[in-house]
C-alpha positions in Angstrom: -16.8 -82.2 -27.4 -16.2 -81.0 -30.8 -18.2 -77.9 -30.0 -16.3 -77.4 -26.9 -13.0 -77.6 -28.7 -14.2 -75.1 -31.2 -15.2 -72.7 -28.5 -11.8 -73.1 -26.9 -10.1 -72.4 -30.1 -12.2 -69.3 -30.7 -11.4 -68.1 -27.2 -7.6 -68.6 -27.8 -7.8 -66.7 -31.1 -9.8 -63.9 -29.5 -7.3 -63.8 -26.5 -4.2 -63.8 -28.8 -5.9 -61.0 -30.9 -6.8 -58.8 -27.9 -3.8 -59.5 -25.6 -1.1 -57.8 -27.9 -3.4 -54.8 -28.6 -4.3 -54.5 -25.0 -0.6 -54.5 -24.1 0.1 -51.8 -26.7 -2.8 -49.7 -25.3 -1.5 -50.2 -21.8 2.0 -49.1 -22.9 0.6 -46.0 -24.7 -1.5 -45.2 -21.6 1.5 -45.6 -19.3 3.6 -43.4 -21.7 0.9 -40.7 -21.6 0.7 -40.9 -17.9 4.4 -40.5 -17.6 4.5 -37.4 -19.8 1.5 -36.0 -17.9 3.2 -36.6 -14.6 6.4 -35.1 -15.9 4.5 -31.9 -17.0 2.8 -31.7 -13.7 6.1 -32.0 -11.8 7.6 -29.1 -13.9 4.4 -27.1 -13.2 4.8 -27.6 -9.4 8.5 -26.7 -9.6 7.6 -23.4 -11.4 4.8 -22.8 -8.9 7.3 -23.4 -6.1 9.6 -20.9 -7.6 6.9 -18.3 -7.8 5.8 -18.9 -4.3 9.4 -18.4 -3.0 9.6 -15.2 -5.0 6.4 -13.9 -3.6 7.6 -14.9 0.0 10.6 -12.7 -0.5 8.5 -9.9 -1.7 6.0 -10.2 1.1 8.9 -10.2 3.6 10.3 -7.0 2.1 6.9 -5.3 2.1 6.5 -6.2 5.8 9.9 -4.8 6.7 9.1 -1.7 4.6 5.8 -1.3 6.5 7.6 -1.5 9.9 10.2 1.1 8.7 7.3 3.4 7.6 5.6 3.0 10.9 8.9 4.0 12.7 9.3 7.1 10.4 5.7 8.1 11.0 6.1 8.0 14.7 9.3 10.0 14.5 7.6 12.6 12.2 4.7 12.9 14.7 7.1 13.5 17.5 9.0 16.1 15.6 5.7 17.9 14.6 4.7 17.8 18.2 8.0 19.5 19.2 7.7 22.1 16.5 4.1 22.9 17.6 5.2 23.4 21.2 8.1 25.7 20.1 5.6 27.7 18.0 3.1 27.9 20.9 6.0 29.0 23.3 7.1 31.6 20.8 3.7 33.1 20.3 3.9 34.6 23.7 7.2 36.1 23.0 5.9 37.5 19.6 2.9 39.1 21.4 5.1 40.7 24.0 7.4 42.1 21.1 4.4 43.6 19.4 3.2 45.2 22.6 6.6 46.7 23.3 6.8 48.0 19.7 3.2 49.5 20.0 4.2 51.2 23.3 7.4 52.5 21.7 5.4 54.0 18.8 2.9 55.5 21.1 5.6 57.1 23.2 7.4 58.3 20.0 4.1 60.0 18.7 3.4 61.5 22.2 6.9 63.0 22.4 7.3 64.1 18.8 
């Protein structure tokens, strides 16, 4: 019984020695976890802000691409109209040169 009492006394001493230290370690671990979670939360908030900024930029780029596509379509239509007008004027220019050559030939024949 005496041995049992000594063992119990030693166990109580060990528990009293470890319990406060364990409690301090737990408090330190909890404090560390809280600060880590706080940092993580702020990082996610900054990341959320960056994602929101990028979303606005992507939306603007998409709108600008749509505008550019419309302008390209308009430019192509205008170039096609200009080509047709040049092609139609080509016949007029050829006719004018033929008339000029005929006038020059007649002028040389008369003069």
